Each structure stands twice: as C-alpha cells, then as structure tokens.
C-alpha positions as CSV (number, residue, x, y, z in Angstrom):
1,X,32.6,177.0,207.5
2,X,29.3,177.3,209.2
3,X,26.5,174.9,207.6
4,X,28.6,172.5,206.0
5,X,26.7,170.1,203.2
6,X,28.7,167.3,203.0
7,X,27.4,166.1,199.3
8,X,28.0,169.4,198.2
9,X,32.2,169.2,199.0
10,X,34.4,168.9,195.8
11,X,36.6,165.8,196.3
12,X,39.6,165.3,193.8
13,X,41.8,162.1,193.9
14,X,45.1,163.0,192.4
15,X,47.2,160.0,191.0
16,X,48.8,157.5,191.6
17,X,46.3,157.6,194.8
18,X,43.2,155.6,194.6
19,X,40.3,154.8,196.5
20,X,42.2,151.6,198.0
21,X,46.1,152.7,198.0
22,X,48.5,153.9,199.3
23,X,47.9,154.2,202.9
24,X,51.5,155.4,203.6
25,X,52.1,159.0,202.3
26,X,48.5,159.4,201.6
27,X,47.6,162.8,202.5
28,X,44.1,165.3,202.8
29,X,44.1,168.7,202.1
30,X,40.4,170.5,203.3
31,X,40.3,173.9,202.0
32,X,37.8,176.7,203.0
33,X,37.9,179.0,200.0
34,X,37.0,183.0,200.5
35,X,33.4,182.4,199.7
36,X,32.6,180.1,202.8
37,X,30.1,177.8,200.7
38,X,33.4,176.7,198.4
39,X,34.8,173.6,200.3
40,X,37.5,171.2,198.6
41,X,38.8,168.0,199.7
42,X,42.2,167.1,197.6
43,X,43.5,163.5,198.4
44,X,47.2,163.1,197.3
45,X,50.3,161.4,197.9
46,X,53.1,163.6,199.7
47,X,55.2,163.7,196.9
48,X,52.5,165.4,194.3
49,X,51.3,168.4,196.4
50,X,51.9,171.8,195.5
51,X,53.5,174.0,197.8
52,X,50.9,176.2,199.7
53,X,51.2,179.6,200.2
54,X,48.4,180.8,202.8
55,X,46.5,184.0,201.8
56,X,43.4,185.5,202.7
57,X,41.4,183.6,199.7
58,X,41.7,180.6,202.0
59,X,40.8,181.6,205.6
60,X,40.7,177.8,206.9
61,X,43.5,175.1,205.6
62,X,43.6,171.4,206.8
63,X,46.6,169.1,205.8
64,X,46.7,165.9,207.4
65,X,48.9,162.6,206.4
66,X,48.5,159.0,207.3
67,X,51.8,158.3,209.5
68,X,53.0,154.8,210.7
69,X,54.7,155.2,214.2
70,X,55.0,153.3,217.3
71,X,53.4,150.2,215.4
72,X,50.4,151.8,214.3
73,X,48.9,154.3,211.9
74,X,47.7,157.3,213.0
75,X,46.4,160.8,210.8
76,X,49.1,163.6,211.8
77,X,47.7,167.0,210.6
78,X,48.2,171.0,210.6
79,X,45.8,173.7,210.7
80,X,46.1,177.0,209.0
81,X,43.3,179.4,210.2
82,X,43.1,183.2,209.4
83,X,39.6,183.2,211.0
84,X,38.8,184.0,214.7
85,X,41.0,181.6,217.1
86,X,37.8,180.5,219.2
87,X,36.0,178.9,216.1
88,X,39.1,176.6,215.3
89,X,37.9,173.4,216.9
90,X,34.6,174.0,215.6
91,X,36.2,174.1,212.3
92,X,38.9,171.3,212.6
93,X,35.7,168.9,213.1
94,X,34.0,170.2,210.3
95,X,37.0,169.7,208.1
96,X,37.7,166.2,209.9
97,X,34.1,165.1,208.8
98,X,34.7,166.0,205.2
99,X,37.8,164.3,205.2
100,X,37.1,161.0,206.4
101,X,33.5,160.8,204.7
102,X,35.3,162.2,201.4
103,X,37.6,159.3,201.7
104,X,35.0,156.7,202.9
105,X,35.8,154.1,200.0
106,X,39.1,153.7,201.1
107,X,37.9,152.6,204.7
108,X,36.4,149.8,203.2
109,X,39.6,148.3,201.9
110,X,41.2,149.1,205.5
111,X,38.6,148.9,208.0
112,X,41.1,148.7,211.1
113,X,42.2,152.0,210.2
114,X,39.0,153.4,211.2
115,X,40.3,153.3,215.0
116,X,43.7,155.0,214.2
117,X,44.1,158.2,216.3
118,X,44.1,161.9,214.7
119,X,45.9,164.4,216.0
120,X,45.9,168.1,214.8
121,X,48.4,170.9,215.4
122,X,47.7,174.2,215.5
123,X,48.6,177.8,216.7
124,X,46.6,179.0,219.7
125,X,46.5,182.8,220.8
126,X,49.6,182.6,222.4
127,X,51.0,181.8,219.2
128,X,52.1,178.3,220.6
129,X,52.0,175.0,218.7
130,X,49.1,172.8,220.5
131,X,48.5,169.2,219.6
132,X,45.0,167.9,220.1
133,X,43.6,164.4,219.6
134,X,40.3,164.3,217.7
135,X,39.6,160.6,218.0
136,X,39.2,158.1,215.3
137,X,38.2,158.5,211.9
138,X,35.0,156.2,212.9
139,X,33.8,159.0,215.0
140,X,33.6,161.4,212.1
141,X,31.8,158.9,210.2
142,X,29.2,158.2,213.0
143,X,28.9,162.2,213.6
144,X,28.2,162.8,210.0
145,X,25.3,160.2,209.8
146,X,23.8,161.7,213.1
147,X,24.0,165.2,211.6
148,X,22.3,164.0,208.5
149,X,19.2,162.3,210.7
150,X,18.7,165.8,212.3
C-alpha cells in the first residue's frame, strides 16, 4: 500500500447508510486489491455486508465498526494481511487515513466522534491476536493534511 493518493480512492456508501447516519452498526471496509494502486473504501451497515473469504487478490483488508461500549463510541477493527507482517502497522495507518478521510462528512454531523478511540486487532508473527490503539479519527484527519502539504 505504498504511495497512497487519497483523492484516488474509490468510496462506496451502501444504503441505508448515508453521510450522516447511522452511527450504530456503521462499518468500514478498506480493501487493497492485487494491483496495489486499487484501493476501495466501502461504508455499510453491519447487516448489509457480504461474507469475506480472504484471497491472494486482496493482500490487505481492514474491517472496522462503530461500537458503543462503556458509555462511549469506539471504532473496533480487524486486519487480514497476507503481506509481510513487519509492514502491518504502516498498512493499518494508511487504511485508517483512507477510512477517516473517506467519511469526513460524517464527522461534520458528529464532531464529538473525532475523539473516539480506534482499536485494531491483527495476528502477529507468533499467530497471536494483538490489539493496538491507533489514536482517534482526529489524528488521521490531521495526518492526511500534513502529508498533502509535503
């Protein structure tokens, strides 16, 4: 997922999801297809998505969902990665930048969600599940702006 150009990412919003609703059950799927230049963000509701079978045509896949827990909303996600495990953090960071910036209008309706925590799970080299904290959506909006300025 090297050299991502955010404006060239395809964003699909599948009804009944809109730019401003719902929060509960709102899911994101960031796919990197075999041709590393093909990136797709799909925003849908958890009851609408198709079951994914992980294949070699999709070397990186991030699926994340808004979840209400312990009195606050959080983004909880999972990564499926067939690429080098050492590059997983870099790929997750780029996928989060795509996810948050692809749904920027949503955050105009719910600005308090810009401070929601993001937790992503993946398998490490020892085949154990690891959960990492990746900041908040605000971090990824600001990071994308800094990279455009460069």
